[in-house]
C-alpha positions as a Markdown table, in Angstrom:
| # | Residue | x | y | z |
|---|---|---|---|---|
| 1 | Met | 21.3 | 26.7 | -45.0 |
| 2 | Arg | 22.5 | 23.1 | -45.2 |
| 3 | Arg | 25.8 | 24.0 | -43.7 |
| 4 | Arg | 24.1 | 25.8 | -40.8 |
| 5 | His | 21.9 | 22.7 | -40.3 |
| 6 | Asp | 24.9 | 20.4 | -40.4 |
| 7 | Ala | 26.6 | 22.7 | -37.9 |
| 8 | Gly | 23.7 | 22.2 | -35.4 |
| 9 | Asp | 21.5 | 25.2 | -36.0 |
| 10 | Pro | 18.1 | 23.8 | -35.1 |
| 11 | Asn | 16.1 | 26.4 | -37.0 |
| 12 | Ala | 18.1 | 25.8 | -40.2 |
| 13 | Gly | 16.8 | 22.3 | -40.5 |
| 14 | Ser | 13.2 | 23.5 | -40.5 |
| 15 | Arg | 13.9 | 26.2 | -43.0 |
| 16 | Leu | 15.8 | 23.8 | -45.2 |
| 17 | Val | 12.8 | 21.3 | -45.2 |
| 18 | Asp | 10.5 | 24.1 | -46.1 |
| 19 | Ala | 12.8 | 25.2 | -49.0 |
| 20 | Leu | 13.1 | 21.6 | -50.3 |
| 21 | Arg | 9.3 | 21.2 | -50.1 |
| 22 | Lys | 8.7 | 24.4 | -52.1 |
| 23 | Gln | 11.2 | 23.2 | -54.7 |
| 24 | Gly | 9.3 | 20.0 | -55.0 |
| 25 | Asp | 12.1 | 17.8 | -53.6 |
| 26 | Leu | 9.8 | 15.8 | -51.3 |
| 27 | Asp | 12.2 | 12.8 | -51.0 |
| 28 | Glu | 15.0 | 15.0 | -49.6 |
| 29 | Ala | 12.6 | 17.0 | -47.5 |
| 30 | Ile | 11.2 | 13.8 | -46.0 |
| 31 | Ala | 14.6 | 12.4 | -45.3 |
| 32 | Leu | 15.7 | 15.6 | -43.5 |
| 33 | Gln | 12.3 | 15.9 | -41.6 |
| 34 | Arg | 12.6 | 12.2 | -40.5 |
| 35 | Arg | 16.0 | 13.1 | -38.9 |
| 36 | Leu | 14.5 | 16.1 | -37.2 |
| 37 | Ala | 11.5 | 14.0 | -36.0 |
| 38 | Glu | 13.9 | 11.3 | -34.6 |
| 39 | Met | 15.1 | 14.0 | -32.2 |
| 40 | Gly | 11.8 | 13.7 | -30.5 |
| 41 | Ser | 10.0 | 17.0 | -31.4 |
| 42 | Ala | 6.2 | 16.3 | -31.5 |
| 43 | Tyr | 5.8 | 19.1 | -34.0 |
| 44 | Ser | 8.6 | 17.6 | -36.3 |
| 45 | Ile | 6.8 | 14.3 | -36.2 |
| 46 | Glu | 3.5 | 15.8 | -37.3 |
| 47 | Leu | 5.3 | 17.7 | -40.1 |
| 48 | Leu | 6.8 | 14.4 | -41.2 |
| 49 | Ala | 3.3 | 13.0 | -41.5 |
| 50 | Asp | 2.3 | 16.1 | -43.6 |
| 51 | Leu | 5.2 | 15.5 | -45.9 |
| 52 | Leu | 4.5 | 11.8 | -46.2 |
| 53 | Arg | 0.9 | 12.6 | -47.0 |
| 54 | Asp | 1.9 | 15.2 | -49.6 |
| 55 | Ser | 4.2 | 12.6 | -51.3 |
| 56 | Gly | 1.3 | 10.1 | -51.5 |
| 57 | Asp | 2.7 | 7.7 | -48.8 |
| 58 | His | -0.6 | 7.6 | -46.9 |
| 59 | Asp | 0.2 | 4.3 | -45.1 |
| 60 | Glu | 3.4 | 5.7 | -43.5 |
| 61 | Ala | 1.7 | 9.1 | -42.8 |
| 62 | Thr | -1.1 | 7.2 | -41.1 |
| 63 | Ala | 1.3 | 5.2 | -39.0 |
| 64 | Val | 3.2 | 8.3 | -37.9 |
| 65 | Leu | -0.1 | 10.0 | -37.0 |
| 66 | His | -1.3 | 7.0 | -35.1 |
| 67 | Phe | 1.9 | 7.1 | -33.0 |
| 68 | Arg | 1.3 | 10.8 | -32.2 |
| 69 | Ala | -2.4 | 10.3 | -31.5 |
| 70 | Asp | -1.7 | 7.4 | -29.2 |
| 71 | Thr | 0.5 | 9.8 | -27.2 |
| 72 | Gly | -2.3 | 12.3 | -26.8 |
| 73 | Ser | -1.9 | 14.7 | -29.7 |
| 74 | Leu | -5.4 | 16.0 | -30.6 |
| 75 | Glu | -3.9 | 17.6 | -33.7 |
| 76 | Ala | -2.6 | 14.3 | -34.9 |
| 77 | Ala | -6.0 | 12.7 | -34.2 |
| 78 | Arg | -7.7 | 15.4 | -36.3 |
| 79 | Lys | -5.2 | 14.9 | -39.1 |
| 80 | Leu | -5.6 | 11.1 | -38.9 |
| 81 | Ala | -9.4 | 11.5 | -39.3 |
| 82 | Glu | -8.9 | 13.8 | -42.3 |
| 83 | Leu | -6.4 | 11.4 | -43.9 |
| 84 | Ser | -8.7 | 8.4 | -43.8 |
| 85 | Pro | -12.3 | 9.4 | -43.8 |
| 86 | Met | -13.3 | 6.1 | -45.5 |
| 87 | Asp | -12.1 | 4.1 | -42.5 |
| 88 | Ser | -14.9 | 5.5 | -40.3 |
| 89 | Arg | -17.7 | 4.1 | -42.5 |
């Protein structure tokens, strides 16, 4: 899968991230998802936030979601509200 991703197969990257996540290699999954998100896919950016949240990096996940919410993503705004319920008190 990694070879296919490196060769430019856009779907291979997503499958590779999913496989890494399932194996528990969140650091590698985050690194790869970050590269996918840098290509500008809104969905990839939100998946990056999910991975960051799962790894315990709530500050960076919040920053990523703020970026997406500020550009009009209702899904990002919903995830942001779920991530930091204490901020609304």
